[in-house]
N, C-alpha and C positions, 0 to 999 in steps of 0.2 A: 334512519340516519341520525347521527349525533347521539352522544351519550350524556345523560344528566345524572348527577349524584349530589346528594345533600345530607347534612347531618345537623341535628339539634339535640343537645343533651349535656352530659357532664364529662364526657371523655374529650381528649384532644382530637379536634376535627381533622387536622391535616393528614395524619396517616390513613384515616378512613377515606378521605376524599381521594388521595393518590391511589390507594389500592382499588377503590371503586372505579376510578377512571381507567386503570389498567384492565380491569375486567370488562369494561364497556368499550374498549378501544376498537373492537371489531365493528362498532356502529359508526365509526368515523375517526380519522386520524390525520386530518389536515392541520389541526392546531388544537391546543388545549389551554385551560386556565382554571384558576380558582379565585374565589373571593371569601374573605373571612371578616367577621365583625368581632372586635375586641377593644375594650377600654374606650368605648364611644368613638371608635374609628372604623372605617370601612376600607379594606385594602384589597387590591386586585393584583394578581400575578398571572401573566399569560405569555404564551410563546408559540410561534409557528412550529409545525412538525409534530412529533409524537410526544406522548406523555413523558418519556425519558428526557426529552429536551426541556420540558417544564421542570422536572426534577432537578436537572442541572442548574436551571435558573434560580431555584429557591434553596438549593443546597447551602447549608451554613447559616441561613437566615433563622432568626428566633421567632418562629410563627406559632404563637400560643393563642388558641381560641377554642371555644366549645361549640361554635356554630360556624357553618360555612357551606358553600356551594361550589360545584366543579362541573366542567364541561369539556368533552372532546368532540371536535367539529368535523362534519362532512359539509364542505362548502356549497351553498346554494347562491345566496346574494353576496357578492364580493369575493375577491380572490382569497386563497388561503394564506393569509399573512398574520402578523402579530396584531395589527390594528383591528382587523375584522374578527379576531378570535374572541370568544366569550370568556368570562362575563363582560357585559357592557354596563357602563354607569349612566345614570341620569345626568342631566346638565349640572345640577347642584352637587353631584357626587354623593348624594344620600341614599341612593338605591342602586343595587346591582341585580342584573337579571341574567339567567341562562335560558336558552330556548331551543327546542327541536321543532321544526316545521317551517311553514312559509306563511307570512302575512301578505295576502294577495293585494290588499288595498294600501300597502305601506307608502306608496308614492303620494297618494292623495293625503294621507295622514301627515306625512313628512312636510308637504307643502304648507298645510294648515299650521303646523307647529313652527315652521320657519318664519311665517308671517308674525307669529307671536314672539319671535326672538330666539327660538331654540337653535343651537348650533350643533351640528353633527360631526363626529370625527371619523366614522367608518362608513362603509358602503352597505351595511347590513340592514335588513328589515327589523332585526331584533332591537337595535339601538332606537329605532323609531318607537317601538312599543314601550320601552322603559321611559322615554321622554313623555309619551302620552300618559302613562301612569303618574309620573311626576306632576304633569300639568293639571290633571284632574284632582290629584291629592291636594295640591296647593290651592287651586281656585275654588274647590268645593269643600275644603277643610274636612277631608275624610280620613279615616284610618287607612292603613295600607291595604287591608283586606277589602274594604269597600271600594277603594280606588281601583284595585285590580279588577274587581267585579264590573264596575262601571266602564272601565277601559275596554275590557274584552267584549262588551256589548257593541262596541264600535268597530270591532275587528272582523275582517273577512279572511278566512283561511284556516290553516291547521296549526296547532301549537301544543306543546307541553312546556310549561314555564315554571321556574322557581324564582322568587324575588326575595332579596335580603335587604334589610334596612339598617342604616347606621344608627347606633344607639339602642336598637331593639335586639338584644342578644339572647332572647329566649324563643324567638319564633321566626318562621319564614312563611310565605304564602305561595301555594302551588296551584296550578290549574291545567286542565287538558281539554283538547278538542281535536280528535283525529290522530293524535300521537300518544303513545302509551306513557303512563306514569304510575309508579307503584310506591306506596308508603309502608315502610316496615315499622312495627310497633314494638318498642322495648319498655323497660322500666324507667320512666322519666327521660325517655329519649326516643327520637324518631329518625328513621333513615328514609331518604327519598332517592329514587332511581328510575331510569327508563325501563329496566326489567329487573328481575329478582336476583341476578347474578352477584351484584355487590352487597346484597342484603342477607343472603342465606347464612353467611358466617356469623351473623349477630342475632338474628331472630327468624322464626318460621311463621310469624303472624304478620300478614300483610293486608292492606286495603288497596284494591285497584280503583283508581279514579275513573269515573265514567265521563263521556263527552259532556261538556258544558258544566262540569263541576269544579268548584274552587275550594281549596282546603286551607284552613288556618292551623298551622302546625306549631304548637307551643309546648315546650317540654314540661311545663308546670300544669298543663290542662289536658283534658280529653280532646281528641281530634275533632275539629269542627269542620263540617262540610256543608256548603250551600251550592245551589245552582245559580246561573246568571240572573234568574228571576227572583233571587233572594229567598228561595224556599229552603228550609232546613232538610238535609238528607242524613238519614241514619246510616253510618258506615257499616258495611258487612265485612267481617274479618275472615279471611281465607287462611288455611294452613298450607304452607309450602311443602311439597313432596320432594323437592330437589335436595340432593346432598352436595357437600362441598367438593367431594371427589369428582363429581360430574363436570365441574368447571375448571379443573386443573389438568395439566398435560399428562399426568400419570406416567412419567418416564419417557414419553415420546418427544422427539425434537420439535414437533409442530402439532397444533390442534388438528389440522387437516389429516395428517397421517393417523393420529389417534382415532379420529372419527371414522376414517375408512376402515380401520381394524375393529371398530366397535359394531360394525354392521351385523355380524352374526347375532350379537346380543340384542341390538335394537330391533331387528326383524323378529326375533323370538318374543321380545317384549310387546311388539305390536300385535302379534298373533295370540299372545297369552290371554286366556279367558274368552277368546272369540271363536275358537274351534273346540267344541266339546270333546274331551279326550276319549269318551266312550262312544257316543253316537256319531261323532265327526260332523255334527251340524255346525254351520257358521251362525253365530249370534252376534249381531251388531246392535247393542242396546241403545246407542246414541241416535240411531235413525229408525228404531222399531216403530215409533208412533207414526212415521211418515212412509213406512214401507209400502203400503197399498198405493199411496200417491205415486211413488216411484214406478211401481208395477204398471199403473194405469197411465203413466206420463206419455204424451205425444213425442217428447224428445227430452234429452238431457243436454243442457248447455254448460260446458265446463269453462270457467274463467280463471285465468292464472297469469303469472309473469315468469320469465326466465326459466330456471330449472323446473319449477312447478308446472309450467306450461308443457314442458316435455313429458312430465309424468302424466299430465292430462291427455296428451296424444296417445300414450300407451293405454290409458283408461278408455279412450275412444275405441281402440282396436278390441280390447277385451270385453267391454260392455256390449258392443254391437255383436261381437262374435258369440258370446255365451248367453247374454240376456235378451238379445234381439230388440233393443231399444235404440232408436236413432240418437246419435251423439254429435254435437258440434263443439269444437274446442276453439276458444276465442282468446286473443290477447286482451287481458283486462284493460290495458291502457288504450285500446282502440274501441272496445265494445260499446261504450256509452256515447261515442262521438259519431256513430253512424246510424243513429235512430233505429236501434234493433227492434225487430218484431218479437215481442214477448207476450205469451198468453198464460192464463191462470193454470193451464194444464201442463205447463213447462216446469221442469226442475232445473234450477240454476245452482251448480255445484262449484264452489270456490275452493281452490287449493293454494295453501300458503304455509311455509315453514313458520314464519314469525306470527302470523295472524294479524299483522299490522300493515301489510302492503297497501299503500294508499290507493293505487289504481284498482286493486281487487276489491277493496272496501267500497269504492265509488260504484263499481259495476254491480256489486251486491245491492247497494241502496237503490239503484235504478231498477233492478229486477224486482226487488221487494215492493217498490212503489207501483209497479205494473201488475202486481198480483201473483207473481210466480212464487212457488215454494223455494226457499233458498236454504241450501245445505253447505256445510263446510268440512274440509279435511285440513287439519291444522296440527302443529306440534306443540305450540306454547299455550299451556293452560292459563285461562284468564285473559287472553288477548282479545282484541277487538272483534275479529271475525266470529269466534264462538259466541260472543255476546250479541252480535247482529243477526246471525242466522237462526232459522227455525229449529234446526237440529244439526248434528254433525258427528264426526269421528276424530278422536285424537290419534296421532301416530305413535306416540310414546317412544320417539327416537332419543329422547333426552336432549339436554342443551347442546346446541351446535354453535360453536364459537368461531370456527374457521369460516371466513367469508364465502368461500366457494362451497356450495352445498353438496354433501355426499350422502351421509346416512339418512338425511331428511328425504332425499329423492327416493332411495330404495324403499323406505317405509311408506311413502306416499303410494308407490306402485303396489306394495303389499296390500294396503287398505283398499285400493281400487280393485284388485283381484278378488279380495274377500267380498267386497260389495257386489261385484259382478256375479260371483258364485251364489251368493245369497239370493239375489233377485232372480237369477236364472232358475235356481231350484224352486223358488216359490211360484214362478210362472209355469214351471213344467217344461222349460226349454232344454233341460239337461236330463238325461236318464240317470237313474240312481247309480249305475255303474260308472258313467262318465264323471259324475260329481265326485264320487268317492276316490276315483283314481287321481283327480287333480288335488283333492284335499291331502291324500297320502303323500303326493309329491311335494305339496306345500310344506308339510311337516319335515321333509328332508332338506329343505332349502338352507336353513342356517348352517348345517354341516357342509353343504356344498359350497356355500360362501366362504367358509373357513378354508376349504381346499383351494379355491381360486386364489385367495389371498396369500397362499404359500408361494405363488409365482412372483412375489414382490421382487426378489433378487434378480430373477430373469427379466422382468420388466425394466428394472434399473439399468441392466446391460443394454437393452434396446434403446432406452432413453439417451444413453451416451452417444449412440450413433446419429441421433437426430437433434441434438440440443442446439445446433447452429443453423437450422433451416429457417426459412422465412414464411413458408406456407405449408399447410396440411389439408388433405381432403379426407373426410370420413364418409364411408358408404355403408348403407344398411337397407334391408327390405322388410316389409311387413312390420311385425312387432319391434324389430330392431332398427327401423328407420329413425324413430325418435331417439334411440340410444346413440345413433350416429350424430344427431343434432346435439345431444347432451355432451358427448365426448368432445366435439368441436368447441362447444361453449366453455367447458372446463379448461381446455388448453388456452383459449383466448384470455380467460379471466386471470389466470395465474402465471402464465409464461409470456404473455403479450405476443405470441406468434399468431399470425392470421390463420384461421382455420374455418372451413366450411363443412357442414353436414349436408348430405344429399341422398335422395333415394338412389340406390345403385343403378337402376335402369335409366334414370334421368341423366346420368353422367355423360352419355353420348349426345345429349341435347345441349351441349355447351361446355361444361367443365373439362371434358376430355381434351380440349384444346390446350389446357394448362399443363397436361401431364408430360413430364420428362424425367430424367435421372435425378433432378433436384427437387422433385415434388413427391414426398412420401404420401402413400395412400393407406389409410386404416380401413380394413374391410371386416365387417361382422359376417362370418360365414359358417354359421352353425348348421348341423345336419338337418334339423327340422325346418319346415317352411319351404322357402323358394331356393333350395340349395343349388339345384342345377343351373338356375338362372344366375345366381351369385357367381358360380364357377365361370360362367360365360363372361360376366362383367370383369372378373379377375383376369381372364385371358386377354380381354381388350386392354386392360391396364398394362399387362406385361408386354403386349405387342408394341406399346409406345414407350417402353423403357422405364416405366414407373417402379418405384421401390415399394414393396408391399409388406404391411404388418397385418396379419390376419388373426382374428379371434375365431378359434375352431373348436369343434366338439372333440373330446378325448377319443383318440384312435383314428382320427381323420388322416388320410394319406393323400387324397387328391389335391386339396388346397395346400397341404404341406410341401408338396412337390413344386408348387407354383410360387408360393410366397417366399419372401426373403427372411421373414421372421414370423413365428407362430406362437400364440399363447393359447393354451388349452383350457377349456372349461368342462365340467362334468355334463353328461347328457341329462336333459330335462325336457318337460313339455314345452312346446313353442310359446305358450301363453306366459310361462314363468321365466323364459330365457332372458328378458331384459334385466332382471335382477342380477344375473350372473355376468352377462356380457358387458355390463356397464363397469364392473369392478376393475378389470385391467386398464380401462380407459381413464379411470380416476387415478390409478397408480402411475400411468404413463404421464399424465399431466403434472402430477406432483413431482416426479423425478426430473422431468425436463425443466420445470420451473426452478427447481433446486439447483440444478447444474448451471442454469443461466444466472444464478445469483438473485433470483426474485424472492420477494417476501410472500411465501405461499399462504400465510394466514391473513395477511393484510395487503392484498393486491392494490395497486395504485388506482385511484379515482373511484373505488367501489366501497360499498358499505353493506353490512349484513341485512339490515332491515330497511327497505326503501319506503319511508313514511311520507315522502312528498311526491307529487305528480311531476 
């Protein structure tokens, strides 16, 4: 959550800051603000609402500066208003700070500072931090860099911060712990951001700050990095592989729709280089070193949140089915609070689009401390989870800007399928014939995804029939039960309609009481798997007057005769069906939300990367 951007160099800072904030707005959009240093003055502009509201505020103002910081907020401490918006100033007005994260001991720090005479204007933990830096800087007569380092030694919590000082128009100080921060390196200029999206336009050379590191970023000097213990760190420069086209809408009205339609390509990119075109062998170089440990594992524990958790549930089905290794899927947010039993023979697998999910990182750290082998499935290169885990696999979905995850989910499922196939083959739990049949089908999946997406116009028509309902029920069985959960989540996230996902057979153990003519039911009823059972569940719904939207296999007639609306998908193996069945549900959520006037890319109260607990 929260987007951070900064610039130090010889260009005009304001356009870079505003453009950067727009690209980071998916991380939070409760409020935004900028601070610039020029002519020995420090000026702050901030506004509640979106970055466009900030633009309106500063429109017509002559803001000339070569250094500045900006922030778009997802509110944690303090309501989303102008006062609580970042940047925050120190008591003397000489320092401005932007912050992503949570300072857990801010209340104690605030009380101690108030005793010293500090007066606070906002409800935020961030303002406490900038006052603490000010206090240390004055009382101990330190440079800004040293004051930040000493202050952070007193802080408990997670943070990514950038601090700007009045009169010092060549440098800023940045630091991170638990929240991402990237520094882009140009010629006599630096760019700072929460992720690479605001940076790629200007440079492809970046440094990812590690936890506990502090950077002095001066346009006239080389980048200086130390840790909290004051030890010098040599920065490692990474080359960005991202292109500018990846983070633009490319003619689509919304990022979400663009990302839905990118799925044939993202799936292909995720499989590319991992299925040998001649031998058809699956090769996963990222986990090769730990392959034997996985084969010998007593169990695999998958930890994840939200959509990634649903991908993990599909992973449980397919790993147990093909590789015959017990799998448990845990909410990362609950995992470490129940004193879990973790052994050195366990594999703990984290799934996260961003690689920065705070709860998932905390679960991994617990597992690692208990001696488990920790692996990751992640989309964002250079993020925290890949750096914390022993090994892992990137999904190669490309940047996902829409807050509601779409292509990241399908590529996570693809990676889990490839992983299950590889382990099953190595264990000998699949015959050569079975293995090659699934691989052949996998290679056809991108084309089948393209075919499903051609139903977009049909789905839009269905959406018009249900845009005004208050509740939805999603039903699935086996591999497609997690898809029902994911479909319901998507609808909740972006249309604000209450929706529940349920195992179809469990419907009669409670939810059937809700069914009437006003309750639409989405049923995943593909031919493979528990088809006859699903048909029975559909008949139970129809007997109570429920309106049915069914996802069916091409050529189906039985369910077509029962359902009010049908969306067809091509036939495929049951193990691969979640990739296809999920697509119409993504489109349905998108169109319903659009018809209801919702912001599909930036749904209320949500942010793309949940970097706080």
